[in-house]
N, C-alpha and C positions, 0 to 999 in steps of 0.2 A: 769677094776673093774665094779661092778654089778650094774644089772640094776636096781638100789634100790639108790644107789649113784651115778649113772649117775642125774636119775630124779629131784630124790635133789639136785645138780651142776648147770641143768636146772631151777626147780621155783626158787633156788636162786640166778643166775643170771637174771632174768625175774623179781627179784623182785628188782635187785640194779640195771636194766635200767632203770624200771619201776618210783623206788623213782628218779632219779639221773633228771631225766626227768621235774618229779612235780618240784625238788628242781631246775631246771632253772627258768623254767620258774615263775615259785612265785620270785627268782634271780630279772627278769628282771621284775615283777612287779608294780604298784604305792605297792602296802602294804611293799614291801621289805626295801624302809627306815624311816618308822616307824614304826619297828619291829627293825630294825639293833639302829638307836637310840636311844632308847626304852633303851633293850642290853649295849649299851653303858655309860646309867649314869643310872643302876643296876649290873654292872660287877658283883662285888660282891655275889650280889643274885642270881641272873643268874646261877655263878661257883655251889651254893652249892644247891639251886637246881639241875641242873644236875647231879653233885658226885652222891649226893643220891635218883634220880632216875636211870642213872647206876648201883651203889648197888646193891639195889631195881633187878632192871632188870636180875642180877644175883643171885637172889634165887628164882625170881620167871619166869623161862625163861622165856613161854610167849610175857611177857613184852617183846616191838623192842627196848630195849633203847641203843643200835648200832645204829640205824636210826638216832635217836634225837643229837647221839653226833658228829657223822656225816654232818648232817643239821647243827649242832655251826661251822664250819670251816670255813665258812664265818663270821660270826662276830667272832671268836675266833682263826686263823689261826689254821692253818692243826697240826702245833704242840702243841694250845693249846688247843684244843680238845683233840687231842692224847690225851696232860698226865690227863684230868682231867674222858678221858672215861679208862684211865690205872689201876690210883687209885682206881677208882670207883668198875671196876674188880677185883682191886686185894684184895680190901675191902670186898666188899660181898663178893669174892671167900674162905675170909678166914674165914668167916661166914659157906660159904658154906661149905668146909674140915670138919671142925667138927657139925657143922652139919650127914653129911656124917657118918662123923668116931664114932659118939654117935646113932643114930639111922638107919643107915643098912640101909639092903633092907626096909626100913617102906619107910625112907623116901622118895626113888628114887623110891616105886611103887604109891608114891601119884602126883612124877609130873614127870616117862617120863613112857614112850609108855614098854610092854611085852619088843622088840627086843633089847630096848634102855640097861633096865634092865641087860638081859640075858647076851649082848656083854661084859657088866661092870664085873657080875659075874663069868665070864669067866678068864676072863684079870690076868696073872698073867706077872708082874713082876722083870725081870730079876736082881735078885743083883748083886749093884752099880752102875746100870744103871738108877732108880728110876730119875735122875733131869729130863733125856733127857724123859724118858719115861713122865712121865706129859705130855713134849708136845706135842708128839705120841701121846699122847692119845686120842688128836683128830684125827686124820685121821682114827684111829681106828674105831672112833664111827661112821664114816661115815657117816649116811644116817637121827641122830641126828644135836639135839643144844648142839654148842662146848660148856657152862657153865657146861656141866654133866660133863666134866672131871673136877669140881671142888669138886662134890661129889664124884664122884666116885675114887678123890685121897683118899679122907678120908676115903672112904667102903673099901679103900684098904688098910690102917693103911701105906700107906707111908711117910714119916715118914714128919716132921712139915715142917724143915725149907729146907726140898730138896722140897719138897710140893712150901714151898712156891719160891724162885732158881729158880723152875720150870717154873709156873706160872707165871713170871715176864719176864723169856725170849723167854716162847713164843707168852707173849702179843706183847713182843718186834718185832718179829718176824711174823708174821700175822699182826698187827694190823697198826708199818710203813709203809708197803707195800699196806694194807687196806686205809690210810688216805689221805699216799701219793696220789692214782688212782682219791680218789675221790675230791682231791684237784686240779691237774691235769686235771683234768672235768672239776670238777666250773671254775677253769681260762686258760683251752683249749688247754693246757703246755703238751709238753712228753708222751699224753695219750699211746702211738701205747709203748715206750721205755717202759713206769712204767707195762704195762701187760703184757709183756714179757721177765720183769723181774718177777714179778705174777707168771708167766706160769713154769719156771722154775725152781722157790725156789719150787714150789706143789711139781712138778715131780721128784725134791731129800727125798721129802718129801717123798714120795709114794715109790721109791727105795730104800730108807733104814728104815723100820721103826719095817723091822725083826730080826732088829739090838739088840732093845732093849722092847721084849716081846719075853717070851715062845713059 
């Protein structure tokens, strides 16, 4: 694994742990029951706002939308929070796909650094492997943000139907373990088992990515 990828994952892990610690302290504070009561009273409004926020976060990656949906687990349950995250991600991803397809490199230059753009431009997806490649594309990008896969798929002219299937499957394969891990951390259950399964899944992805790209 390249040094930049290792640095990226270390930073990501640090941010995740710091966020979980902050969230844990908040949930143990006297403010949590107040926020929880408000959300339960205004659940529809909260879910709609969370969906919009997540969708915007996909279109404008600097917004930490995933962190907010993870923080919603104690209020919505892991499955409810995950569903909002997935629907918002796919909705925003569809828009990003069409923007990437229509505006090409111009839109990429406004959102991503030169290294990320170079990786996207040089990517060649093997014919017949487009669905799998949408998921594997996340690994290929290495040290950049995951949302680049949506703009990149449009830029690479991956067929929309295959993009949609691949985006949905990739979100499930990446999102479910992440939300389960967060939920287990919040509840203090099965943390070691969840981490082990997540590591195994990551190793599998890294070992098989060559099947989908030239």
